[in-house]
GUBAFI-575172 format. One record per atom (N, C-alpha, C, O, CB): residue number from 0; residue in one letter; atom name; x, y, z. Coordinates in steps of 0.001 Angstrom, whole numbers, plus 500000, padded with zeros to 6 digits. Glycine has a CB too. Example, Ala and Ser with C-alpha at 12.3 -4.5 7.8 and 13.67 -1.06 7.14 Angstrom:
% GUBAFI-575172
  seq  type  atom       X       Y       Z
    0     a     N  513190  494310  507800
    0     a    CA  512300  495500  507800
    0     a     C  513200  496700  507800
    0     a     O  514236  496681  508465
    0     a    CB  511308  495527  509046
    1     s     N  512850  497750  507080
    1     s    CA  513670  498940  507140
    1     s     C  512900  500030  507870
    1     s     O  513409  501138  508039
    1     s    CB  514084  499402  505725
END
This chain:
% GUBAFI-575172
  seq  type  atom       X       Y       Z
    0     m     N  855159  175161  465127
    0     m    CA  853875  175814  465126
    0     m     C  852942  175267  466150
    0     m     O  851956  175887  466547
    0     m    CB  853260  175713  463808
    1     r     N  853288  174091  466559
    1     r    CA  852475  173495  467687
    1     r     C  852721  174226  468853
    1     r     O  851791  174614  469560
    1     r    CB  852765  172046  467957
    2     y     N  854114  174488  469166
    2     y    CA  854321  175291  470465
    2     y     C  853871  176546  470411
    2     y     O  853505  177074  471461
    2     y    CB  855656  175403  470870
    3     f     N  853816  177209  469268
    3     f    CA  853121  178703  469314
    3     f     C  851809  178724  469590
    3     f     O  851282  179566  470316
    3     f    CB  853197  179464  468056
    4     v     N  851142  177669  468945
    4     v    CA  849747  177646  469546
    4     v     C  849510  177426  470916
    4     v     O  848719  178134  471539
    4     v    CB  849025  176722  468970
    5     w     N  850104  176541  471411
    5     w    CA  850044  176284  472827
    5     w     C  850389  177430  473871
    5     w     O  849789  177592  474933
    5     w    CB  850927  175197  473055
    6     a     N  851476  178223  473396
    6     a    CA  851968  179489  474009
    6     a     C  850787  180436  473811
    6     a     O  850408  181076  474793
    6     a    CB  853371  180062  473321
    7     l     N  850164  180590  472633
    7     l    CA  849286  181458  472539
    7     l     C  847890  181249  473311
    7     l     O  847252  182240  473666
    7     l    CB  849162  181592  471255
    8     r     N  847440  179990  473558
    8     r    CA  846363  179545  474336
    8     r     C  846890  179934  475864
    8     r     O  846167  180637  476569
    8     r    CB  846039  177885  474059
    9     l     N  847928  179547  476260
    9     l    CA  848390  179744  477647
    9     l     C  848453  181349  477768
    9     l     O  847937  181738  478816
    9     l    CB  849902  178970  477945
   10     i     N  848897  182244  477050
   10     i    CA  848730  183526  477107
   10     i     C  847249  184019  477363
   10     i     O  846982  184734  478329
   10     i    CB  849260  184012  475943
   11     v     N  846296  183599  476443
   11     v    CA  845026  183929  476391
   11     v     C  844378  183556  477853
   11     v     O  843761  184383  478525
   11     v    CB  844385  183215  475170
   12     f     N  844577  182350  478208
   12     f    CA  844127  181842  479513
   12     f     C  844577  182626  480549
   12     f     O  843743  183134  481299
   12     f    CB  844532  180515  479765
   13     l     N  845904  182835  480742
   13     l    CA  846380  183784  481781
   13     l     C  845899  185248  481738
   13     l     O  845808  185916  482768
   13     l    CB  847819  183810  481722
   14     a     N  845613  185700  480588
   14     a    CA  845061  187055  480612
   14     a     C  843761  187062  481142
   14     a     O  843448  187942  481944
   14     a    CB  845033  187668  479316
   15     v     N  842933  186161  480784
   15     v    CA  841557  186008  481114
   15     v     C  841595  185590  482647
   15     v     O  840760  186120  483381
   15     v    CB  840812  184911  480133
   16     l     N  842366  184812  483111
   16     l    CA  842393  184612  484631
   16     l     C  842937  185787  485547
   16     l     O  842482  186054  486660
   16     l    CB  843261  183395  484916
   17     l     N  843949  186430  484932
   17     l    CA  844429  187597  485698
   17     l     C  843316  188631  485712
   17     l     O  843263  189375  486691
   17     l    CB  845756  188202  485080
   18     f     N  842516  188751  484842
   18     f    CA  841466  189850  484587
   18     f     C  840361  189385  485534
   18     f     O  839768  190208  486232
   18     f    CB  840930  189982  482939
   19     a     N  840085  188131  485570
   19     a    CA  839064  187634  486404
   19     a     C  839370  187866  487862
   19     a     O  838477  188201  488640
   19     a    CB  838854  186210  486139
   20     l     N  840582  187697  488233
   20     l    CA  841060  187690  489675
   20     l     C  840965  189082  490312
   20     l     O  840776  189302  491508
   20     l    CB  842555  187191  489761
   21     k     N  841134  190040  489283
   21     k    CA  840959  191481  489649
   21     k     C  839601  191995  489849
   21     k     O  839382  193057  490432
   21     k    CB  841534  192292  488661
   22     n     N  838593  191155  489312
   22     n    CA  837116  191366  489314
   22     n     C  836391  190339  490171
   22     n     O  835622  189530  489652
   22     n    CB  836563  191304  487880
   23     t     N  836608  190364  491368
   23     t    CA  835876  189371  492319
   23     t     C  834615  189824  493002
   23     t     O  834111  189235  493959
   23     t    CB  836788  188969  493414
   24     n     N  834085  191047  492374
   24     n    CA  832951  191644  493147
   24     n     C  831686  190717  492841
   24     n     O  831563  190113  491776
   24     n    CB  832679  193256  492698
   25     p     N  830728  190663  493917
   25     p    CA  829602  189811  493569
   25     p     C  828659  190607  492597
   25     p     O  828430  191815  492647
   25     p    CB  828827  189342  494887
   26     v     N  828156  189688  491698
   26     v    CA  827052  190373  490570
   26     v     C  825880  189505  490614
   26     v     O  825894  188368  491087
   26     v    CB  827612  190433  488878
   27     a     N  824932  190045  490137
   27     a    CA  823656  189287  489845
   27     a     C  823467  188798  488554
   27     a     O  823303  189666  487697
   27     a    CB  822547  190049  490097
   28     v     N  823444  187472  488138
   28     v    CA  823268  186885  487028
   28     v     C  821736  186671  486578
   28     v     O  821100  185803  487175
   28     v    CB  823981  185722  487143
   29     t     N  821174  187337  485666
   29     t    CA  819794  187333  485330
   29     t     C  819649  186503  484132
   29     t     O  820267  186885  483139
   29     t    CB  819250  188714  485119
   30     f     N  818940  185427  484043
   30     f    CA  818585  184669  482787
   30     f     C  817191  185064  482225
   30     f     O  816485  185958  482691
   30     f    CB  818601  183122  483074
   31     f     N  816901  184304  481201
   31     f    CA  815636  184635  480523
   31     f     C  814466  184397  481528
   31     f     O  814623  183598  482452
   31     f    CB  815450  183750  479194
   32     d     N  813438  184993  481383
   32     d    CA  812082  184637  482063
   32     d     C  812290  185216  483553
   32     d     O  811635  184670  484441
   32     d    CB  811738  182861  482057
   33     g     N  813002  186094  483839
   33     g    CA  813118  186612  485167
   33     g     C  813835  185822  486140
   33     g     O  813818  186195  487314
   33     g    CB  811890  186844  485665
   34     l     N  814564  184613  485752
   34     l    CA  815274  183853  486631
   34     l     C  816585  184402  486985
   34     l     O  817389  184497  486058
   34     l    CB  815407  182600  486131
   35     s     N  816991  184822  488278
   35     s    CA  817892  185373  488770
   35     s     C  818870  184748  489864
   35     s     O  818339  184145  490796
   35     s    CB  817343  186318  489101
   36     i     N  820236  184845  489821
   36     i    CA  820850  184277  490660
   36     i     C  821843  185419  491281
   36     i     O  822839  185789  490659
   36     i    CB  821427  183073  490063
   37     p     N  821485  185948  492567
   37     p    CA  822116  187017  493195
   37     p     C  823435  186708  493807
   37     p     O  823598  185574  494256
   37     p    CB  821266  187534  494156
   38     n     N  824406  187590  493881
   38     n    CA  825667  187460  494642
   38     n     C  826500  186367  494153
   38     n     O  826909  185530  494958
   38     n    CB  825411  187249  496080
   39     v     N  826822  186283  492787
   39     v    CA  827773  185371  492146
   39     v     C  828991  186080  491942
   39     v     O  828927  187193  491419
   39     v    CB  827282  184812  490853
   40     p     N  830141  185582  492291
   40     p    CA  831367  186114  492087
   40     p     C  831536  186499  490497
   40     p     O  831038  185767  489641
   40     p    CB  832418  185093  492608
   41     l     N  832131  187469  490212
   41     l    CA  832339  187761  488766
   41     l     C  833304  186951  488278
   41     l     O  833303  186712  487070
   41     l    CB  832700  189117  488472
   42     i     N  834267  186404  489100
   42     i    CA  835350  185524  488332
   42     i     C  834628  184092  488038
   42     i     O  835104  183293  487231
   42     i    CB  836847  185291  489330
   43     v     N  833509  183864  488725
   43     v    CA  832794  182449  488480
   43     v     C  832147  182757  487076
   43     v     O  832309  181983  486132
   43     v    CB  831536  181973  489760
   44     v     N  831392  183940  486969
   44     v    CA  830786  184095  485590
   44     v     C  831726  184146  484578
   44     v     O  831588  183434  483583
   44     v    CB  829985  185268  485458
   45     m     N  832839  185037  484729
   45     m    CA  833789  185147  483489
   45     m     C  834495  183765  483131
   45     m     O  834658  183423  481960
   45     m    CB  834968  186269  483788
   46     l     N  834891  183016  484183
   46     l    CA  835673  181773  483802
   46     l     C  834585  180697  483257
   46     l     O  834922  179892  482389
   46     l    CB  836549  181158  485158
   47     s     N  833411  180707  483734
   47     s    CA  832494  179783  483127
   47     s     C  832051  180126  481817
   47     s     O  831740  179241  481019
   47     s    CB  831387  179616  483910
   48     t     N  831990  181499  481491
   48     t    CA  831837  181745  480042
   48     t     C  832965  181556  479236
   48     t     O  832815  181218  478061
   48     t    CB  831417  183012  479801
   49     f     N  834032  181724  479698
   49     f    CA  835312  181331  478964
   49     f     C  835432  179883  478559
   49     f     O  835850  179538  477454
   49     f    CB  836500  181640  479818
   50     v     N  834979  178914  479667
   50     v    CA  835128  177589  479518
   50     v     C  834129  177085  478409
   50     v     O  834392  176243  477550
   50     v    CB  834940  176926  480848
   51     l     N  832962  177735  478578
   51     l    CA  831727  177485  477714
   51     l     C  832081  177827  476346
   51     l     O  831808  177045  475436
   51     l    CB  830461  178320  478157
   52     g     N  832711  179015  476111
   52     g    CA  833102  179399  474773
   52     g     C  834107  178434  474146
   52     g     O  833989  178122  472962
   52     g    CB  833675  180781  474797
   53     t     N  835106  177945  474916
   53     t    CA  836049  176994  474428
   53     t     C  835370  175897  474123
   53     t     O  835595  175459  472995
   53     t    CB  837095  176686  475295
   54     v     N  834514  175244  474858
   54     v    CA  833902  174098  474560
   54     v     C  833096  173995  473333
   54     v     O  833165  173012  472595
   54     v    CB  833188  173800  475555
   55     f     N  832243  175122  473086
   55     f    CA  831376  175266  471938
   55     f     C  832293  175530  470800
   55     f     O  831930  175062  469721
   55     f    CB  830305  176393  472112
   56     g     N  833456  176215  470831
   56     g    CA  834351  176302  469777
   56     g     C  834940  174945  469342
   56     g     O  835017  174641  468152
   56     g    CB  835396  177221  470151
   57     l     N  835353  174138  470338
   57     l    CA  835841  172837  469872
   57     l     C  834702  171791  469298
   57     l     O  834967  170910  468479
   57     l    CB  836584  172191  471078
   58     l     N  833424  172018  469842
   58     l    CA  832409  171236  469317
   58     l     C  832125  171492  467752
   58     l     O  831707  170639  466969
   58     l    CB  831194  171492  470146
   59     l     N  832424  172794  467456
   59     l    CA  832170  173325  466103
   59     l     C  833306  172592  465161
   59     l     O  833012  172423  463977
   59     l    CB  832282  175058  466088
   60     t     N  834432  172204  465578
   60     t    CA  835352  171588  464823
   60     t     C  835125  169999  464644
   60     t     O  835834  169345  463880
   60     t    CB  836633  171901  465424
   61     v     N  834243  169515  465289
   61     v    CA  834106  168159  465260
   61     v     C  833633  167645  463889
   61     v     O  834306  166811  463284
   61     v    CB  833209  167767  466318
   62     p     N  832460  168143  463382
   62     p    CA  831981  167748  462055
   62     p     C  832976  167852  460953
   62     p     O  832994  166897  460177
   62     p    CB  830836  168545  461697
   63     p     N  833783  168801  460741
   63     p    CA  834568  168901  459689
   63     p     C  835835  167899  459840
   63     p     O  836465  167493  458863
   63     p    CB  834934  170346  459544
   64     a     N  836159  167519  461297
   64     a    CA  837209  166647  461482
   64     a     C  836744  165312  461001
   64     a     O  837515  164619  460337
   64     a    CB  837669  166628  462900
   65     l     N  835490  164886  461301
   65     l    CA  834963  163589  461057
   65     l     C  834716  163554  459549
   65     l     O  834870  162453  459019
   65     l    CB  833663  163301  461909
   66     r     N  834372  164536  458808
   66     r    CA  834282  164442  457355
   66     r     C  835545  164112  456910
   66     r     O  835583  163137  456160
   66     r    CB  833803  165660  456685
   67     r     N  836840  164787  457229
   67     r    CA  838068  164615  456717
   67     r     C  838458  163322  457025
   67     r     O  838991  162687  456115
   67     r    CB  838971  165554  457146
   68     r     N  838284  162679  458324
   68     r    CA  838629  161425  458413
   68     r     C  837868  160340  457609
   68     r     O  838454  159303  457296
   68     r    CB  838592  161177  459674
   69     r     N  836760  160526  457316
   69     r    CA  835972  159498  456421
   69     r     C  836464  159752  454921
   69     r     O  836412  158802  454141
   69     r    CB  834228  159721  456547
   70     e     N  836920  160944  454501
   70     e    CA  837425  161026  453227
   70     e     C  838943  160450  453195
   70     e     O  839355  159901  452174
   70     e    CB  837322  162502  452764
   71     i     N  839690  160579  454246
   71     i    CA  840881  159928  454214
   71     i     C  840856  158357  454259
   71     i     O  841760  157697  453748
   71     i    CB  841616  160439  455272
   72     a     N  839742  157772  454916
   72     a    CA  839678  156423  454919
   72     a     C  839308  155833  453421
   72     a     O  839762  154817  452895
   72     a    CB  838664  156033  456000
   73     r     N  838465  156657  452957
   73     r    CA  837934  156384  451520
   73     r     C  839164  156447  450360
   73     r     O  839277  155644  449434
   73     r    CB  836729  157583  451155
   74     l     N  839918  157412  450587
   74     l    CA  841105  157461  449795
   74     l     C  842145  156434  449934
   74     l     O  842854  156036  449010
   74     l    CB  841687  158621  450010
   75     r     N  842188  156037  451134
   75     r    CA  843146  154788  451364
   75     r     C  842608  153584  450892
   75     r     O  843337  152791  450296
   75     r    CB  843476  154538  452813
   76     k     N  841386  153344  451089
   76     k    CA  840762  152172  450298
   76     k     C  840930  152234  448687
   76     k     O  841254  151241  448036
   76     k    CB  839188  152136  450627
   77     d     N  840724  153268  448218
   77     d    CA  840988  153471  446832
   77     d     C  842398  153224  446296
   77     d     O  842631  152646  445234
   77     d    CB  840638  154776  446540
   78     l     N  843316  153720  447134
   78     l    CA  844674  153588  446964
   78     l     C  845166  152071  447005
   78     l     O  845896  151551  446161
   78     l    CB  845332  154414  448007
   79     e     N  844652  151471  448108
   79     e    CA  844993  149977  448365
   79     e     C  844504  149103  447106
   79     e     O  845176  148192  446621
   79     e    CB  844223  149423  449790
   80     r     N  843149  149539  446613
   80     r    CA  842530  148764  445455
   80     r     C  843472  148981  444207
   80     r     O  843897  148062  443508
   80     r    CB  840959  149291  445126
   81     l     N  843724  150242  444035
   81     l    CA  844592  150524  442633
   81     l     C  846037  150015  442942
   81     l     O  846737  149814  441949
   81     l    CB  844669  152297  442166
   82     q     N  846546  149796  444070
   82     q    CA  847958  149178  444305
   82     q     C  847885  147565  443886
   82     q     O  848722  146999  443184
   82     q    CB  848426  149364  446018
   83     t     N  846772  146989  444437
   83     t    CA  846517  145516  444207
   83     t     C  846215  145223  442871
   83     t     O  846645  144168  442406
   83     t    CB  845428  144996  445015
   84     s     N  845425  146116  442047
   84     s    CA  845061  145925  440736
   84     s     C  846482  146077  439747
   84     s     O  846715  145419  438733
   84     s    CB  843861  147030  440400
   85     n     N  847265  147043  440302
   85     n    CA  848476  147076  439444
   85     n     C  849781  146437  439942
   85     n     O  850894  146881  439663
   85     n    CB  848768  148444  439164
   86     s     N  849554  145382  440685
   86     s    CA  850728  144660  441398
   86     s     C  851161  143701  440291
   86     s     O  850368  143288  439445
   86     s    CB  850297  143832  442874
   87     p     N  852538  143342  440334
   87     p    CA  853160  142583  439440
   87     p     C  852604  141150  439470
   87     p     O  852852  140497  438457
   87     p    CB  854573  142648  439680
   88     q     N  851891  140525  440452
   88     q    CA  851305  139296  440574
   88     q     C  850003  139258  439588
   88     q     O  849640  138221  439033
   88     q    CB  850967  139047  442096
   89     n     N  849385  140442  439447
   89     n    CA  848291  140470  438494
   89     n     C  848691  140510  437110
   89     n     O  847893  140104  436265
   89     n    CB  847454  141570  438733
   90     q     N  849853  140957  436757
   90     q    CA  850344  141211  435519
   90     q     C  851361  139945  435095
   90     q     O  852023  140056  434063
   90     q    CB  851048  142652  435558
   91     a     N  851442  139022  435729
   91     a    CA  852359  137841  435545
   91     a     C  852115  137132  434163
   91     a     O  853037  136640  433511
   91     a    CB  852137  136789  436735
   92     g     N  850731  137119  433749
   92     g    CA  850606  136378  432476
   92     g     C  850905  137319  431194
   92     g     O  851045  136777  430098
   92     g    CB  849122  135765  432385
   93     l     N  850989  138493  431301
   93     l    CA  851329  139359  430223
   93     l     C  852722  139389  429840
   93     l     O  853592  139325  430708
   93     l    CB  850942  140633  430514
   94     s     N  853013  139484  428591
   94     s    CA  854334  139508  428058
   94     s     C  854932  140939  428329
   94     s     O  854262  141972  428353
   94     s    CB  854313  139141  426517
   95     p     N  856232  140854  428519
   95     p    CA  856922  142288  428650
   95     p     C  856598  143240  427517
   95     p     O  856441  144444  427721
   95     p    CB  858508  142156  428683
   96     d     N  856486  142601  426142
   96     d    CA  856144  143496  425124
   96     d     C  854730  144161  425251
   96     d     O  854505  145261  424747
   96     d    CB  856252  142780  423872
   97     a     N  853872  143515  425881
   97     a    CA  852492  144122  426177
   97     a     C  852546  145185  427119
   97     a     O  851778  146120  426890
   97     a    CB  851530  143127  426710
   98     l     N  853358  145271  428243
   98     l    CA  853752  146168  429113
   98     l     C  854373  147444  428504
   98     l     O  853931  148569  428734
   98     l    CB  854604  145532  429969
   99     v     N  855423  147185  427719
   99     v    CA  856240  148230  427320
   99     v     C  856686  147733  425845
   99     v     O  857609  146942  425650
   99     v    CB  857477  148495  428399
  100     p     N  855903  148307  424862
  100     p    CA  856174  147838  423466
  100     p     C  857509  148326  423043
  100     p     O  857985  149406  423391
  100     p    CB  855093  148328  422461
  101     l     N  858065  147484  422293
  101     l    CA  859543  147681  421842
  101     l     C  859390  148658  420650
  101     l     O  860215  149566  420545
  101     l    CB  860344  146197  421371
  102     s     N  858477  148546  419821
  102     s    CA  858514  149414  418557
  102     s     C  857439  150523  418872
  102     s     O  856517  150369  419673
  102     s    CB  858140  148524  417101
  103     p     N  857678  151643  418146
  103     p    CA  856706  152885  418535
  103     p     C  855487  152491  417873
  103     p     O  855481  151712  416920
  103     p    CB  857201  154455  418009
  104     m     N  854250  153125  418464
  104     m    CA  853081  152837  418075
  104     m     C  852596  153756  417000
  104     m     O  851474  153604  416517
  104     m    CB  852290  152797  419143
END
């Protein structure tokens, strides 16, 4: 699955790159409030938009990943606590009959 995802990423990147290489005409980029940058190659506009979209997409995955990491750490602590409380060293003072009764209850 990992190789499939990387292959898909490579295909998308190559498609965007080839599309951008065919569109090298200069364009005017107009921002808000009348700010304009004339004669910017379209390839620069397209690739920068692609990179910004990728960065924003990755940034959107950070909070859920951090949440999962905290949950995993909490569950590991709980598991360690339960394993130490159920270890044979803590139950050494109990008789075997107390752990597994010989007669039915």
